[in-house]
N, C-alpha and C positions, 0 to 999 in steps of 0.2 A: 442159682446158687448152689455150691457143694452145702449139702444141710445133713445132719444125723438121720440115718435111715435111707437116704436116697441112693439111688444105685448110680454108681460112677463109672464110666467107661475106663477100663485100665488103659488103653491109649490115650484118652483125653487126660486122665491124671498124671501118667508119664510125661505127656506133653506139656502140661501145667508145670509140673515140679522142675522138669529141666529148663523151661523157660525163665522160670523163679530163679533157679540157681545161676544161670549164666547172668541174669538181671543182678541178682546180689554180688557175684564176681565182679562185674565190670563197674558196677556202681561203686564198690569200695575201691576198686583201682581208680576211678575218677576222682573219688574223695581223698584218696591217699596223693594223689598227684596235685591236687589244689592244695591241700592243708600242708604236705610236705614239698613244696614245689622243686626245691634244689636237688633232692637226691636223684629223679629221674630226668632232670634237666641235664643233669651231668652226664648220664648215660647217653641221652639223645646227642649232645655235644660229641662226646668221644666217638659215637658210632658214625656220625656224619662227617666229623673231622679225619676219620680213618687213622687217628694216631696210635691205635694199638694193633695195627695189622701189620703184615710182612712189608709195608712201604715199596712195594712194587712200582716202579716207574710207570709201567703199563696200565694200573690202575689209579694210582693216587691224583690223576687229573679229575677223578669222580668226587673227592672230597669237597665237602663245603664247611669252610672255616670261619665264615662270617658268623659272629654269634647272633645278630640280627636275624637272619636267616633260619639259625639253628633253633632260636627260641620261638620263632614264627611256626616252624614246624611242630615242635613241641606243644605249643598252644593249640594248633589244630588237631592234633592227637588228643588232647583233653577235652576240647570241644566234641570230637566224635565219639568218644568214650561215655562222654555226659549224655549225648543225645542217645545213642546206642541203649544206655541204662535206661532212660525214660521211655523208650520204645518198649523195651523188653518188660518193663514194669506194666505198660498199658496192655502188653499182649498178657502178661499173668493175670491182670485184672479182667480181661475178657474170657480167660479159660475159667476163671472162678465163677463169673456171671453166665457161663453156659453160653455165650455168643460165639460158637465155633468157627464160624466163617471169618468173623473179624479176629476172632483169637489166632486163627491159623494165619492169616494174612498179616497182622501185625507182628506175630512171633517170626514169621519168616524174614521180615523185612528187618528185625533186629538182629537175629542170628546171623543173616547175611551180611549186615555192617560188621559183627564181630568177626567175621571169617575173612572179608576183605581187610580189615584192620591187620589182624594177626597174620594172615595168609600172604596177602598182595603187599601189605606194608611192612610188617616186621619180617617175616621170613624172606620175601622175594626182594623187596627193595632194601631192607635193612640187611639182610643176610647175604644176599647175592650182589646186588649194586654196589653197597657199600662195604662187602667183604666182612661182615660181623662175625661172620663164622671163623676168620683168622685170629679173632681177638680172645685170649685167655681171660682177661678181667671186664669185657664188655660184650659179652654173647648172651644175646636173651633167645637164642634158637629153641632151646628146650622148653622154656616157660611158652612162648609162643606156639610151639607145636602142642602141648597140652590144651591151651585155650582153643585152638583151632579144632582139635578133636573133639572136645567136649561141646563146641557150639555146633559140630557137624554131626554129631550123635544126637544133639536136640533137634536140629533141622530134619534129620530122617524121620524121628519119631513124630513131630509135628506133621510131617507128610504123610504118615502111615494111614492106610485106609482102615475105617473101623467094619466090624461086622455088623450087618443089619440090626441084629438084637442089641448092640450096644449104643447105637444110635438113637433107639427109640425110649 
């Protein structure tokens, strides 16, 4: 464990803090989506329905207007966020316990889950496939980019090699 007076590797400390930061963020996002279900449910419905895009006939065939399918997608997002939060909390715990191999593995899995959700899910599928970039009112690309960058930085730090003196 990190204890007063013990020498802590700067790389391990940074990895632990970044993992904890992303865990806190995505945990709060999941909690917010669970406790205030309707707010982001509307966001997901509008993005999937493409009702605030340019209404280009060449793209509108992609729209999903069935509320059941829209809600299923939203619930899947919440489940993914919740699982990712728990994985990242576990990763943080392993960093604190100085179980470096397990911490690195679990943190990597959690951070990749976040990168998949925000990169592939929100930016690629939401932003491009459902043309979210065209919407002035339902555009989450800036927020998705911020989270993707934070998780990406965390992933790089988690993977950084340590100096021999820091490992001992």
